[in-house]
C-alpha positions as CSV (number, residue, x, y, z in Angstrom):
1,M,10.3,-48.9,-4.7
2,G,9.1,-45.7,-3.0
3,I,10.6,-42.4,-2.1
4,K,12.7,-42.5,1.0
5,P,11.4,-40.2,3.8
6,K,14.8,-38.5,4.1
7,N,14.7,-37.5,0.4
8,M,11.1,-36.3,0.8
9,F,12.1,-34.1,3.6
10,Y,14.9,-32.5,1.7
11,A,12.6,-32.0,-1.4
12,S,10.0,-30.3,0.9
13,V,12.6,-28.0,2.4
14,A,13.9,-27.0,-1.1
15,V,10.3,-26.3,-2.3
16,L,9.6,-24.2,0.8
17,A,12.8,-22.2,0.5
18,L,12.1,-21.4,-3.2
19,S,8.5,-20.4,-2.3
20,L,9.7,-18.0,0.4
21,T,12.4,-16.4,-1.8
22,A,9.7,-15.8,-4.6
23,C,7.6,-13.7,-2.2
24,G,10.5,-11.5,-1.1
25,P,10.5,-7.9,-2.2
26,R,12.1,-7.0,-5.5
27,V,14.0,-3.7,-5.2
28,T,14.5,-1.5,-8.3
29,N,16.3,1.7,-8.7
30,H,15.5,4.3,-11.4
31,G,17.5,7.4,-12.2
32,N,21.0,8.4,-11.1
33,L,21.4,10.4,-7.9
34,P,24.7,12.4,-7.8
35,D,27.1,11.9,-5.0
36,P,26.5,14.3,-2.1
37,D,30.2,15.4,-2.2
38,I,29.9,16.3,-5.9
39,L,26.6,18.0,-5.2
40,A,28.4,20.3,-2.7
41,D,30.6,21.5,-5.5
42,V,27.5,23.2,-7.2
43,E,27.8,26.5,-5.5
44,V,24.9,29.0,-6.0
45,G,26.1,32.1,-7.9
46,H,29.4,30.6,-9.0
47,V,28.7,27.7,-11.3
48,N,27.2,27.8,-14.8
49,K,25.3,25.2,-16.9
50,S,28.4,23.5,-18.5
51,D,29.9,23.1,-15.0
52,V,26.7,21.5,-13.7
53,T,26.7,19.1,-16.7
54,R,30.3,18.3,-16.0
55,L,29.7,17.7,-12.3
56,L,26.2,16.0,-12.3
57,G,25.8,14.8,-15.9
58,S,22.8,15.6,-18.1
59,P,19.5,16.2,-16.3
60,S,16.6,13.7,-16.1
61,S,14.3,16.5,-17.3
62,V,14.4,20.1,-18.2
63,A,11.6,22.7,-17.6
64,P,9.6,22.7,-20.8
65,F,9.0,26.4,-21.3
66,N,12.2,28.3,-20.5
67,G,14.8,25.6,-19.9
68,E,16.2,27.4,-17.0
69,T,15.3,24.7,-14.5
70,W,16.9,21.3,-14.5
71,Y,15.7,18.2,-12.6
72,Y,17.7,15.2,-11.5
73,V,15.3,12.4,-10.4
74,S,16.0,9.1,-8.6
75,Q,13.7,6.7,-6.9
76,R,13.7,3.2,-5.4
77,T,10.7,0.9,-5.5
78,E,9.9,-2.4,-3.9
79,T,7.5,-4.9,-5.4
80,V,6.2,-7.9,-3.4
81,A,4.8,-10.7,-5.6
82,F,2.0,-9.4,-7.8
83,F,1.2,-6.3,-5.7
84,E,1.5,-2.7,-6.9
85,P,5.1,-1.4,-6.5
86,K,5.7,0.9,-3.5
87,V,8.0,3.8,-3.7
88,T,10.3,3.6,-0.7
89,E,12.7,6.5,-1.6
90,R,12.6,9.4,-4.0
91,K,15.0,12.3,-4.5
92,V,14.7,15.2,-6.8
93,I,17.4,17.7,-7.2
94,V,16.2,21.0,-8.7
95,V,18.8,23.3,-10.2
96,R,17.5,26.8,-11.3
97,F,19.6,29.1,-13.5
98,D,19.3,32.8,-14.1
99,K,19.3,34.5,-17.5
100,R,23.1,34.3,-17.7
101,G,23.1,30.6,-17.1
102,I,24.5,30.8,-13.5
103,V,23.0,28.6,-10.8
104,N,20.7,30.8,-8.6
105,E,18.9,28.0,-6.6
106,L,19.7,24.4,-5.6
107,K,16.9,22.5,-3.9
108,I,16.6,18.8,-2.8
109,L,13.2,17.3,-2.5
110,D,12.2,13.9,-1.2
111,L,9.0,11.8,-0.5
112,K,7.9,14.2,2.2
113,D,7.6,16.9,-0.4
114,A,5.6,14.8,-2.9
115,R,1.9,15.5,-3.6
116,D,-0.8,13.2,-5.1
117,I,-2.1,14.4,-8.4
118,E,-5.7,13.6,-9.1
119,M,-6.3,12.6,-12.7
120,V,-9.1,14.2,-14.7
121,A,-11.8,11.8,-15.7
122,R,-13.1,13.7,-18.7
123,K,-12.8,12.4,-22.3
124,T,-11.7,14.5,-25.2
125,P,-14.5,14.4,-27.8
126,T,-13.4,13.5,-31.3
127,A,-15.1,14.2,-34.6
128,G,-16.9,11.3,-36.4
129,N,-18.5,8.2,-35.2
130,E,-17.4,5.8,-32.4
131,I,-16.6,2.4,-34.0
132,G,-17.1,-0.7,-32.0
133,L,-14.8,-3.7,-31.8
134,L,-16.9,-5.9,-34.3
135,R,-17.0,-3.1,-36.8
136,Q,-13.2,-2.6,-36.5
137,L,-12.6,-6.3,-37.0
138,F,-15.0,-6.8,-39.9
139,G,-15.4,-3.4,-41.4
140,N,-13.0,-3.9,-44.3
141,V,-14.4,-7.3,-45.4
142,G,-15.2,-7.1,-49.1
143,R,-13.5,-3.8,-49.6
144,F,-10.3,-5.2,-51.1
145,E,-9.8,-5.2,-54.8
146,G,-7.6,-7.4,-56.8
147,A,-4.4,-6.1,-58.4
148,K,-5.0,-3.9,-61.4
149,K,-3.5,-5.2,-64.6
């Protein structure tokens, strides 16, 4: 008793459909971008830090040295199969405050404003010897002592 041609056709179509959906792009969103209507309520010169937090929520990042610049970051990426993810959309809202905590600048950046950063290839030297893999694995063999009585 063999497989009927009609059943074989349906099985082939099902396998083909699953194969095609597996290669479709997987879209992921990171961050939380505020609604443009709410963003319009952040008026330069009139709104303070607590108002910005109430309207936009807590920032994704705060400038490390003075804390007077807040960043709200959101991005969308697409990944196809096993390839590197590709950023399709990115928005960064930069809110700068003056010394009194009042908004003095509001800027919206996107992918057109992005710049590539070249990583430094140098290594930081460390004190001591470089230990290889085998020495790490077998270095403590024979160094253990039994429990002291």
